[in-house]
N, C-alpha and C positions, 0 to 999 in steps of 0.2 A: 346653560346649565341651569337646571330647576331643581327645587327642594324635594327631598325623597318624599315620595307619596305613602303617606302613613297608612292608607287603606290597603297597601300590598301585604301588611302583616298581619296575620289571623292569629286567632288566640291559640296559645299552647294547650296541647292535649296531654291527658294524664298518661305517664309512661310506666309500664309495669317493671317490676324487677328482672323479670325474664328477659327482657330485652337489653339489658345492660348488666349481664352476669359478671363482668371482670370487676365491677365494683364490689359484689357481695353484700349489698345493702337490702333492707328490708322492702317487702312488696310496695307499700304505700310511699316510698322515699320520694319519688318525684312528683308529687301532686304540683300542678300548676299554681304560680302566685297568682293571687287575686288582684288584679290589676287593670285598670282600664287602657292602658296602652302597653303592648308586648315589647315595645322597642326600649333599647336602652338609650339613657341619656349621655349622648357623647360629645365632648369637647375636642376641638382640635388643639394640641400643643403649639402655641405661638411661635415657639423656637424656629419651626420649619416654615414660617411665613414672615421671616425678620427682614425680608426685601419689600415688604409692603407697610404703608403707613396704617394708622388705626381704623380710619374709616374704611379702606380697602380690605383690611383684615376681617372687619365684621361683615362686610358685603360677600367676600368670597365663601367665609365660612357658612354663612346663610345659604349662599347659592348652592354650595355643595352639599348641604343637608345637614350640617353639625347643629346641635342645641345651643352650644355655648363655644366661648373661647377659654382655653387655659393659657392664660397671659403670662409671659416672663416678667418677672419683676426683681431684676437681679442684676450685676454686673454684665454688661454686654447684652442685656436683654431688651425687650421692647420699652420697658421702662427701667432707669437705672435709679437706685435706692437714693442717691443724692437728689433727685429730682421728683420724688415720688409724691410729694405734696400737690405739687402744680399738674404733673403729668400723668398720674394716674386717674384723677377724675376726668381729665380730659380724654384719656385712652377710652375709658369705658364709656364716656358720652358718645364719641365717635363710633365705637364698636356699635353701639344700640342704634346710633343713627344708619349705619350700614346694614342692619337688620339682624344682629346677633345680640348674645348677651355676654356678661362675663361673671361666672359665679365662682371661678375657682383661678388661683394665681399660683405661680411657682416662684420660690424667693430665694434669698440667701439668709434668711432669719435663723437665728442661733440662739439669741439670748435676750430676754426682754429688757436687760439694762442697757443694750445697746441703742443709742439714740436713734441710728438708722432703722434698726430692727421695729423699735416702737413707732417711727413715723409710718412705716410700711402698714403696721398692723392697725394704727388708729385711722390712716387715711383708707384703708381697704374696707374697714368697717363702715365707715361713712359712705362710702362708695357702694355699699350693697353686696361686696364680696362675700360667700359664704364659707369657702375653704382655702385654705392655703397650705402649700408644702414648704418645710423648711430646707435648709441647707443640709448637707450630710455632715456628721460629726467624724472628726478624725481620732486615731488612737495617738494621744500625745507620747513623747520620748520621757523616759523617768517617771512613768507612773504605769502600774498595774493596769491590765484590761479591766479588771473587776472593779478598781478605784475610779477608773475613767466612765465606765457605765453608771456608777453611782452618782458621779457629778453630773452626767448629762441627764440622768434620771431627775436630778433636782431643777435643771434648766427648763426641762419639758414640763415639770410639775407647775413651775412659776409662769411659764408661757400658758398653761391652761387657766391658771388663776386670772390673768390678763384677758383670754379669749373669752371667759364666761363674763367679764365686765364688759367686753365689747360686743359678745353675741356673734362670735366667728369661731371657725373649727379648725385647729391645726392637724397635719399629717406629718409622718415620717415616713420616707420611701426605703423599701428593702431594697438593695442595691448590690451587684456582683462587685467584688473586690477585696479591699482590706480596710475599708473604713468601716464605722459603727454600722451594723444593720446588714451586712451580707448574710447572717443567720437570722433565722426566725426568732432564736432564744434571745439574740441582743435586741431586737426589736421588742419582744415581750419584757425583757427587764426594764428598758428605760421608759415604758409605759405604765410600769407597775404601780406608781404613787399619783400619776396625774388623773383629774377628773375624766372619765372616759367620754363623757358627753361632749367635751371641748377640745379633746385632742385624740387622735389615734393613728392608724396606719394607712399609708397609700401602698396598697398591695401591688407589686408588679410581677405577675405571673412568668415574664421572660426571665427576670433577674432570679426569681425563685428556682426556676427549672435550670439554669446556669449553675447556681450554687449547690441545689439540693438534689438534682437528678429525679429520681422517683420519689424521694422523701419530700416533694414540695406538696403533697396531699397532707403530711402532717402538719408541715408548716401552716397550710390553710385552716386545718382544724384548731391549731394553736392559737391563730390570730383573727379567725373569722369574728369574733366578738369585737373586736379593734377596729376593723376594716371601715374607714369612711369614704375613700375614693379608690378606685382601682387604675391602674396602667395597662394599657394593651399593645403588645408587638411581638413580633416574632423572630426567631433565629434557628440557625443550624450550626453545627461543629464541622470545620473545615481547615486546611492547611493553607496557612498565608507564609510564603517565604520559609517554608519547611517546618513551621512552629503551628500547632493547633489553637485555633481561635474560635470564639464564638461569632458568628457572621450573622449580621442582621438582614432579615428577608422580609417581602411582604406578607401580610396576614395570611395564614393557610399554607404557606409554601415552607415552613420550617417544622421545628420539633415540638412547639407547645401543642398540647392537646386541647385544643379550646372546647372540644365537645365535653370532655370528662370534666374540665374546669369550670364550664357553665352550669353542667348538671350539679356540680357540688355547690356553686355559688346559690342555685335555686334550692337545693336541698337546705342549706343554712338560712334560707328566707332573704338572700342578699340581693339587691339591685342598685349598687351605689352608683354614682356619677362615674363616668369614664374620662380619662384622658387618653386619646389616641396618639401614638407615637410613631414616627416614620423615620427609623435610623438609619435604614439602607440608602445606598447611593442615588441622590437626587441633586447632582450637581452643586453641592454644597448647601443646599437648602436642610439636608439630614443634620449639619453641623451647626446650623443657626446664622450661616453666612447672609450679610446683607445684599451681596452680589452674588448671582449664580449663574452657572455656566451651562444652564439647559433653558429651554423654553418654560415659561411658567406654567404653561398648560400641561406639560409633563408633571409637574408637582401637583396640580390640581386634580389631573386624572388619577394620580397614584392614591391621593388622600380619598376620592370619591370610591375607587376600587376597594380600598381598605375598609372603609365605612359600611360600604354595601356588604362586604364579606362577614364584617363582625355582626352586623344586624342578622343576616342570615342565619350563622352559626349560632346566636343567642336563640333565635327563633325555633331553630331546628333541634336543640339540646334537650 
């Protein structure tokens, strides 16, 4: 496998509103973003490569064509919090030796007063990490949802203060389900008082569409100024054992309207770092298993296919 050929991607052309009437936006909406490279900067979520050591992780990510690795630094991750002081610098060094970089980590961070959370932040900052994703907050029993959101708002504000000291940016992911952040308004609320330069949203279009249906457009409009990183994956609704579920599928085979989504990102002038997730069946790799039931090449080929499809969809939007 060889890295993607950057020269295969040409400059975006200006799109007229008449070619996208379904959006109903003004004529000059989709002027191309002035950039020297029309590709997205995409990291591979290391959860799906936890059967590889650090060096092999960096090597495979580079060979497939990813810009970076989004490294799991959490329980059962590539780096566990208890060993972060020694293992994270080693992991990043080995990833770089393999030919890749690590500007983004996915963590279990919740509170700057938690010693393990602080260890992750200080070590990540010293190791050159630019962005991290926190854990998801839960709604506690015996406390109203409004009270819980105010409490988490304060925790994020404190994390933002520490982030500024360390020169790192935190993000909170919108995620389908019953934890904090399934709706756009919950995300907006908990980000209300934090310094927006040092803490924002990790916007996940798959989860936005699962929870929001057609209203994901409003959610993007609400949060676009807070977006620091985006997650890309796809899904479709289907019945599993007689019950309707969101079933994860490869990029472009599901219900996510990537063309409309990417056009809106360009409209808002956004081209954030991307974390690519592959949550569909890959022999356990999709679950972060350290041992998988398929040939490794199956996983690598799926990653390359999704990566190429994302870049084409971005270029054509």
